[in-house]
C-alpha positions, -999 to 999 in steps of 0.1 A, spaced: 537 534 -26 525 563 -9 488 546 -7 479 518 12 447 498 8 437 473 37 420 441 33 382 445 34 384 428 73 353 451 83 329 473 65 349 505 74 379 491 60 363 481 26 372 505 -2 393 523 21 427 537 13 452 560 34 480 580 29 514 567 44 529 603 41 567 589 32 575 625 24 573 634 65 604 636 83 595 657 113 564 645 134 561 675 159 553 710 149 574 740 156 556 757 186 568 791 181 551 791 144 516 778 159 482 796 165 447 786 177 424 778 150 389 791 157 360 770 142 326 785 131 308 758 123 296 771 91 280 801 112 283 839 108 288 864 137 251 864 141 251 825 148 230 817 117 240 788 95 254 803 61 277 771 50 258 736 54 275 704 59 305 718 80 308 714 119 328 692 144 360 675 134 393 670 150 409 696 172 436 716 149 462 741 154 475 765 126 506 766 112 517 802 103 531 798 67 552 823 48 536 826 17 554 860 9 593 845 10 605 883 14 635 872 34 660 877 5 695 865 -4 697 845 25 700 805 23 676 787 45 682 748 51 652 725 52 652 708 85 618 690 82 590 679 60 556 679 85 523 667 79 500 700 80 462 691 89 449 723 77 459 718 41 464 691 15 500 696 8 529 693 30 553 720 47 587 725 54 601 739 78 632 764 70 662 775 96 679 805 77 713 817 86 704 839 113 685 813 132 649 822 123 630 794 113 595 795 91 573 777 74 568 773 35 546 747 13 569 716 5 574 715 -33 584 681 -50 619 666 -45 626 688 -17 636 671 15 659 676 45 690 693 43 678 710 8 689 746 6 664 772 -6 661 808 -12 644 839 -19 656 870 -38 643 901 -60 669 893 -82 677 861 -104 690 831 -85 691 796 -97 658 780 -110 658 750 -85 627 737 -70 617 757 -37 634 790 -49 613 821 -51 618 851 -71 600 876 -92 584 858 -126 605 882 -148 638 860 -136 620 828 -138 626 808 -171 598 798 -195 588 764 -196 593 760 -160 564 747 -136 557 772 -107 534 773 -76 525 797 -47 519 823 -74 510 862 -64 483 878 -83 496 915 -69 531 923 -60 537 916 -25 504 903 -11 516 866 -10 509 838 -35 475 827 -37 477 803 -67 484 768 -69 490 760 -31 473 724 -31 488 692 -35 506 680 -66 494 713 -84 516 737 -104 511 761 -128 536 763 -164 551 798 -174 550 798 -211 555 833 -221 568 867 -210 558 896 -230 560 935 -219 551 936 -184 531 906 -183 539 867 -177 513 839 -192 509 813 -167 488 782 -179 469 770 -145 458 732 -135 423 744 -140 430 750 -179 426 786 -174 455 809 -192 460 838 -176 486 871 -173 505 875 -141 527 910 -135 563 901 -140 570 918 -107 547 887 -88 567 865 -71 564 825 -78 579 794 -64 599 771 -85 584 735 -88 556 714 -82 538 709 -48 545 677 -33 521 649 -20 503 642 -52 488 612 -40 461 630 -19 439 630 -44 440 592 -47 426 584 -10 390 571 -6 378 578 30 357 545 28 333 557 61 317 585 72 333 584 104 367 597 85 346 627 71 334 639 105 368 636 114 374 662 90 345 686 99 322 672 72 286 668 81 261 645 61 245 669 36 208 662 25 199 666 -13 179 692 -24 154 671 -39 144 655 -7 137 689 8 106 709 9 101 739 -19 111 767 7 140 754 21 157 745 -19 150 751 -56 149 716 -61 126 709 -34 89 700 -35 66 683 -61 53 648 -62 80 624 -64 114 632 -73 118 663 -95 138 694 -99 111 713 -116 133 718 -148 160 736 -130 196 734 -134 216 718 -108 222 745 -83 228 751 -43 202 764 -19 211 799 -29 201 792 -64 241 795 -77 247 767 -105 264 736 -91 278 727 -125 299 748 -144 284 780 -134 299 812 -128 315 819 -97 333 850 -107 317 884 -105 312 900 -137 329 933 -146 363 929 -125 390 949 -139 416 920 -139 391 903 -165 411 915 -192 443 893 -179 423 862 -186 431 851 -218 410 817 -217 385 806 -190 385 771 -173 371 745 -188 336 729 -173 329 693 -175 294 698 -181 292 730 -203 326 727 -219 344 762 -225 334 789 -201 331 823 -215 350 855 -201 
């Protein structure tokens, strides 16, 4: 089992669980692929807090991930699966035949010794191989999907995620995202075959407030406990939201509200919006 639940020997251990990271085979990162990571603490360039609940956390170094996968037609061998503190999934260290090393997101069933490849033409649809969507057979799961050709993968990059390629027609391919959204992607966009590894990440329970602080998450105050000029839920006699829908301090709906701007040209590529737990199907 990749999740370990400890005995409740202390209050902090009760209801807590840890990920054993059984997929990880390499403990130290590649120095040439590291970069410093600057923290903002939720503040903008003027020093004003624009995001609440951020601050502190353990010091990290950024791992340079190859989201483009443009080193074509050259086999790369996986020499290690590593833990990445900056994301929920694991990363795989690749070594190409010319000695160049790069990181990629580690798919499920890819481990040390696996040979992967990227190409602009058709190659075997094995997990970890990257190619344009026009060459990927329908029905397969894909991740690290580009929205625009050449800009690098942006969709399905978290642990355990993968979209399903259902149809190809004309110059568009249809994919079903984990959120339930169905959208069209250009066949020239690249994607990686397979599902992202570390699926047990979502089953972890922190168990104590200290583990949240290690991740840089500060305690948050409820909106109904604030004053009326600090939050739209604040003010009044007693605990009352004033009849307003659940929202954040800026007034954006917190449960099922739209987060996508209206009138974008890519709206035509969304065939079905994601489902909302509160309001059901969202309208385009």
